[in-house]
C-alpha positions in Angstrom: -38.4 -19.1 4.4 -36.3 -22.7 4.0 -33.9 -21.1 7.0 -37.0 -20.5 9.4 -38.3 -23.2 8.7 -36.3 -25.7 11.3 -36.2 -22.8 14.0 -40.2 -22.5 14.0 -40.8 -26.9 13.9 -38.1 -26.8 17.0 -40.1 -24.2 19.1 -43.7 -26.0 18.2 -42.3 -29.0 19.4 -40.8 -27.4 22.6 -44.4 -25.5 23.1 -45.6 -28.5 22.3 -43.4 -31.1 25.2 -44.5 -28.6 27.5 -48.0 -28.4 27.6 -48.0 -31.8 27.3 -46.1 -31.7 30.1 -48.2 -29.3 32.0 -51.5 -31.5 31.2 -50.2 -34.7 32.5 -49.3 -32.6 36.4 -53.1 -31.5 35.4 -54.1 -34.4 35.0 -52.7 -35.8 38.2 -52.6 -33.3 40.3 -54.9 -35.0 42.8 -53.0 -37.8 43.0 -49.8 -35.4 43.1 -50.8 -33.4 45.8 -52.0 -36.2 48.2 -48.6 -38.5 47.3 -46.2 -35.7 47.6 -48.1 -33.9 51.1 -48.6 -37.7 52.6 -44.9 -38.5 52.1 -43.7 -34.9 53.2 -46.1 -34.7 56.0 -45.6 -38.1 57.5 -41.2 -38.0 57.1 -41.6 -34.5 58.8 -43.9 -35.5 62.0 -41.0 -38.5 62.0 -38.4 -35.9 62.3 -40.8 -34.1 65.1 -41.5 -36.4 66.9 -38.6 -39.4 67.1 -36.4 -39.1 69.8 -34.0 -36.4 70.2 -30.3 -37.0 69.6 -28.3 -34.4 70.7 -24.4 -34.0 70.1 -21.2 -33.2 72.2 -17.8 -32.9 70.8 -14.5 -33.3 72.4 -11.3 -31.6 71.0 -7.5 -32.9 72.1 -3.9 -32.1 70.2 -1.3 -34.6 70.5 1.2 -33.7 73.2 4.5 -31.8 72.3 7.5 -34.7 73.1 10.3 -33.0 74.8 13.5 -34.1 73.5 15.8 -34.5 76.5 18.6 -35.0 74.4 18.5 -31.7 72.8 20.6 -30.1 75.2 23.6 -32.7 75.1 26.3 -31.2 73.9 29.4 -33.2 71.9 26.3 -35.3 69.9 25.5 -35.9 66.8 22.8 -35.1 64.8 21.5 -38.4 64.8 21.7 -39.8 68.4 19.8 -35.6 68.8 16.7 -36.7 66.5 16.4 -40.1 67.9 13.8 -40.8 70.7 13.8 -44.0 72.5 9.9 -43.1 73.8 9.7 -43.2 69.9 11.0 -46.7 68.9 10.8 -48.0 65.4 8.0 -45.7 64.5 9.7 -42.6 65.4 12.1 -42.7 62.5 9.4 -43.7 60.6 7.2 -40.4 60.9 3.9 -41.8 62.1 0.9 -39.8 62.4 0.2 -39.3 65.9 -4.0 -38.4 65.4 -4.0 -41.8 63.4 -2.8 -43.5 66.4 -5.4 -42.0 68.3 -8.0 -43.0 66.0 -6.7 -46.6 65.9 -6.8 -46.5 70.2 -10.7 -44.8 70.1 -11.6 -47.5 67.9 -10.4 -49.9 69.4 -12.8 -53.1 70.7 -11.4 -52.2 74.1 -12.1 -48.1 74.2 -15.8 -49.6 72.5 -16.3 -52.0 75.3 -15.5 -50.0 78.2 -18.0 -47.5 77.2 -20.7 -49.7 76.6 -20.2 -51.4 80.2 -19.6 -47.9 81.8 -22.4 -46.4 80.3 -24.8 -49.2 80.4 -26.1 -48.8 76.8 -27.5 -51.9 76.2 -30.3 -50.8 78.6 -30.0 -47.1 77.1 -30.4 -48.4 74.3 -33.6 -50.3 74.5 -30.8 -53.1 73.1 -31.6 -55.9 76.4 -31.9 -58.9 73.8 -30.2 -58.4 70.9 -26.6 -59.4 70.3 -23.7 -57.7 71.8 -22.2 -57.2 68.0 -25.6 -54.8 67.5 -25.3 -52.9 70.6 -21.2 -52.0 69.2 -22.7 -51.3 66.0 -25.4 -48.9 67.2 -21.9 -46.9 69.5 -20.3 -47.1 66.5 -23.1 -45.0 64.5 -23.2 -42.8 67.2 -19.7 -41.9 67.3 -17.5 -39.6 64.5 -13.5 -39.4 64.7 -12.7 -36.9 62.8 -9.1 -35.0 62.3 -9.7 -30.7 61.5 -6.9 -28.8 59.3 -5.1 -27.6 62.0 -4.3 -31.7 62.9 -6.8 -31.8 65.9 -8.9 -34.9 67.0 -12.3 -33.8 67.2 -15.3 -36.6 69.0 -17.9 -36.7 67.8 -20.8 -38.3 70.6 -24.8 -38.7 69.8 -27.0 -39.4 72.2 -30.4 -39.0 73.5 -29.3 -37.1 76.9 -27.3 -34.2 76.1 -25.5 -35.0 79.4 -24.7 -38.2 78.9 -23.6 -37.5 75.0 -21.0 -35.0 77.0 -20.1 -37.3 79.3 -19.2 -40.0 77.1 -17.3 -37.8 74.7 -15.2 -37.3 78.0 -14.3 -40.6 78.8 -13.7 -41.3 75.2 -10.8 -38.6 75.5 -9.8 -40.2 79.0 -9.8 -43.4 77.8 -7.6 -42.4 75.4 -4.8 -40.8 77.5 -4.7 -43.4 79.7 -4.1 -46.1 77.3 -1.7 -43.8 74.9 0.4 -43.7 78.1 0.5 -47.3 79.2 1.7 -47.7 75.7 3.7 -44.9 75.8 5.5 -47.0 79.0 5.7 -50.3 76.9 6.8 -48.9 74.1 9.0 -46.8 76.3 10.4 -50.2 78.3 11.6 -51.8 75.8 13.5 -50.0 73.9 15.0 -49.1 77.9 15.5 -53.0 77.8 17.1 -52.9 74.5 19.3 -50.1 75.3 20.7 -51.6 78.3 21.9 -54.9 77.2 23.7 -53.4 74.5 25.1 -50.9 77.1 26.2 -53.5 79.0 27.2 -55.1 76.8 29.4 -52.2 75.7 31.0 -52.2 79.2 31.9 -55.7 79.3 33.6 -55.6 76.2 35.4 -52.4 77.7 36.4 -54.3 80.3 38.3 -57.6 78.4 39.6 -55.8 76.0 41.3 -53.3 79.2 42.2 -56.5 80.6 43.6 -57.1 77.3 45.6 -54.4 77.3 47.0 -55.4 80.7 47.7 -58.2 79.7 49.5 -57.2 76.6 51.7 -54.7 78.5 52.9 -57.5 81.4 53.7 -59.7 78.4 56.1 -57.3 76.4 57.0 -54.7 79.0 55.5 -51.6 77.7 53.0 -48.7 77.9 52.9 -47.5 74.9 53.8 -48.9 72.0 54.0 -45.7 69.5 55.5 -43.3 72.5 58.1 -45.9 73.0 58.3 -46.6 69.3 59.5 -43.5 69.1 62.2 -42.8 71.9 63.4 -46.0 70.9 64.1 -45.1 67.4 65.6 -41.7 68.3 67.3 -43.4 70.7 68.8 -46.5 68.4 69.8 -43.2 66.3 72.2 -41.9 68.8 73.9 -44.7 69.7 74.0 -45.9 66.2 75.6 -42.3 65.6 78.2 -43.0 68.6 79.2 -46.2 67.0 80.3 -43.9 63.9 82.0 -41.4 65.9 84.1 -44.6 68.2 84.5 -46.4 64.7 86.6 -43.7 63.4 88.2 -43.0 66.8 89.5 -46.7 66.8 90.5 -46.9 63.2 93.0 -43.5 63.7 94.2 -44.5 67.0 95.2 -47.6 65.4 96.8 -46.2 62.4 98.8 -43.6 64.7 99.6 -45.7 67.8 98.7 -49.3 66.8 96.9 -52.1 68.1 98.5 -53.1 71.0 98.4 -49.0 72.3 96.2 -48.6 75.9 94.1 -46.3 74.2 93.4 -48.2 70.9 92.7 -50.8 73.2 90.3 -48.8 75.2 88.5 -47.0 72.2 87.9 -50.9 70.7 86.5 -51.8 74.0 84.2 -49.2 73.7 83.4 -49.8 70.5 82.5 -53.2 71.4 80.5 -52.1 74.5 78.2 -49.9 71.8 78.0 -53.1 69.4 77.0 -55.2 72.1 74.1 -52.6 73.6 73.0 -52.6 69.3 72.3 -56.1 69.5 70.5 -56.3 73.0 67.5 -53.5 71.9 67.5 -55.1 68.5 67.0 -58.5 69.6 65.5 -58.0 73.3 67.7 -60.8 74.6 68.4 -58.6 77.9 64.8 -57.5 78.7 63.2 -59.0 81.8 59.4 -59.6 81.4 58.7 -58.1 84.8 60.0 -54.8 84.3 58.6 -52.1 82.0 61.1 -51.0 79.0 61.1 -47.6 77.6 63.0 -48.9 74.6 61.4 -51.7 72.3 63.1 -54.1 70.5 63.4 -53.4 67.1 62.8 -57.7 65.7 59.3 -57.7 68.6 58.3 -54.5 67.2 55.9 -55.4 64.1 54.7 -57.8 66.3 54.0 -55.5 69.0 52.6 -52.8 67.3 50.2 -54.9 65.4 49.0 -56.4 68.8 49.3 -53.0 70.1 47.1 -51.2 67.4 44.3 -54.2 67.4 43.6 -53.7 71.0 43.9 -50.0 71.0 41.2 -49.5 67.9 38.6 -52.3 69.9 39.0 -49.9 72.9 38.5 -46.4 70.5 35.2 -47.6 68.9 33.7 -49.0 72.4 34.5 -45.8 73.4 32.6 -44.2 71.0 29.7 -46.8 71.2 29.7 -45.8 75.2 29.8 -42.4 74.2 26.6 -43.1 72.3 24.7 -45.3 74.1 24.6 -43.5 77.8 22.8 -40.7 76.6 20.0 -42.7 75.7 20.3 -45.1 77.9 19.5 -42.3 80.6 16.6 -40.9 78.5 14.9 -44.4 78.2 15.2 -44.7 82.0 14.1 -41.1 82.2 11.1 -41.5 79.5 9.5 -45.3 81.7 9.1 -43.4 84.9 7.8 -40.1 83.3 4.0 -39.6 83.7 3.0 -36.7 81.9 0.1 -36.5 79.7 0.2 -37.9 76.1 -2.9 -35.5 75.0 -3.9 -32.4 75.4 -7.5 -31.4 76.2 -8.0 -28.4 73.8 -12.1 -28.0 74.3 -14.2 -31.0 76.8 -17.5 -31.5 75.8 -20.4 -30.0 77.2 -24.2 -30.8 76.9 -25.7 -29.7 73.8 -29.0 -27.3 74.1 -30.5 -28.2 70.9 -31.0 -31.4 69.5 -28.6 -32.6 66.4 -30.7 -34.8 65.1 -33.4 -36.0 63.3 -33.8 -32.4 62.1 -37.7 -31.4 60.6 -36.6 -29.3 57.7 -34.0 -31.4 56.3 -36.5 -34.6 56.5 -39.0 -32.4 55.2 -36.9 -30.7 52.1 -35.7 -34.5 51.4 -39.2 -36.0 51.6 -40.2 -33.7 49.3 -37.9 -33.6 46.5 -38.0 -38.1 46.9 -41.8 -37.5 46.8 -41.8 -35.3 44.1 -39.5 -37.4 41.8 -41.3 -40.4 42.3 -44.6 -39.0 41.7 -43.7 -37.9 38.7 -42.0 -40.8 37.3 -45.3 -42.7 38.3 -48.1 -40.3 36.7 -45.5 -40.2 33.4 -45.0 -44.5 33.6 -49.3 -44.2 33.6 -49.9 -41.9 31.3 -47.3 -43.5 29.1 -49.1 -47.3 29.5 -52.5 -45.3 29.0 -51.3 -44.2 25.4 -50.0 -47.1 24.1 -52.7 -49.2 25.3 -55.0 -46.4 22.9 -53.4 -46.3 20.3 -51.6 -49.4 19.8 -53.4 -52.0 21.5 -50.7 -55.2 20.0 -48.1 -53.4 21.3 -49.8 -52.9 24.8 -50.8 -56.5 24.6 -46.9 -57.8 24.2 -45.4 -55.7 26.6 -48.0 -55.3 29.5 -50.0 -58.1 28.4 -48.7 -60.2 31.9 -50.1 -58.2 34.4 -52.8 -58.3 33.1 -54.4 -60.9 35.8 -53.6 -58.1 38.5 -54.6 -54.9 37.2 -57.4 -53.6 35.1 -56.4 -50.6 33.5 -59.9 -48.5 32.4 -59.7 -46.8 28.2 -59.5 -43.3 28.3 -62.4 -41.8 26.5 -62.2 -39.1 24.4 
């Protein structure tokens, strides 16, 4: 028996609460029916009698940009992946649809639509501030990115054909402005790359002139090859010198220094030594002539100067190989006139209104009025009970409203 007492008490409490709830509903049934019915009927009537708004939707996709460098061989992956039309945005991977939404929400597009469709008059806002007309238009348009990356352009208007025309005009403005921005961006990139291309050509001409001056000054054509030839030639001459020295020594011991053969060999030996000295010092080299053999004494200085110029030329040639395709593509991008957005679905006039919806207004007004009505009747019932059971507490809580309202005391 002791264990069943709490359960029975809880059931009695729940039952009592339910009875009290139903009692209050029955007591104020007329007020609830009138209150809820009136609000629901008024809201539904407004939805049915209010001006009809029609929805038209256009769907667009970003146009694919052809990579003109994809078919050029001999370029690094960086060059093939870079598009002169994208600029810095192409390297950071910004979303195309975000840029489209920014264009559609710009003041340029909004002002053009208001002017073209005379929305100040169509919205009956002739005497309002222009900012209010803009806000009214913005409340009747919506730009949303779909799950597949498509951009949906929604336009509401009281006339279905005008709603469709406005949606399609938004698409036309988007294509037009985005194409202009594309051309401006391509032009800026072309001008930048063109300056770098021209500087590259100037640097090459300067280095080629320096190489020509170097060749004329030292009488050489190619230092590495000629230096190799000089080493091989000097090795041969030193070999002859060694042979001739041995020959002179043998003839000197055999025939003596005064013998004609010894004198002849000695003369040939002296000629070889003079030749070696001349090659080492470069004393007999004419600056106006091209010499296949490079003086050993000047070889380090010549090699250093030559390699400096040669290295600069090689760098500039590599830069030219990189910049030239970009420059050509930038020129093509600047004059290319292809659509920047693809229209997947053009907007058409709607057959049924989109708002206000009578069923939705009826449902919302019923739920809201029911909530407000229940809150009102239970509040009034609470006030009556406090007044009956504890007049002092009622006086303390609600005395300040006695001057405005006189609540009758309920009789049992």
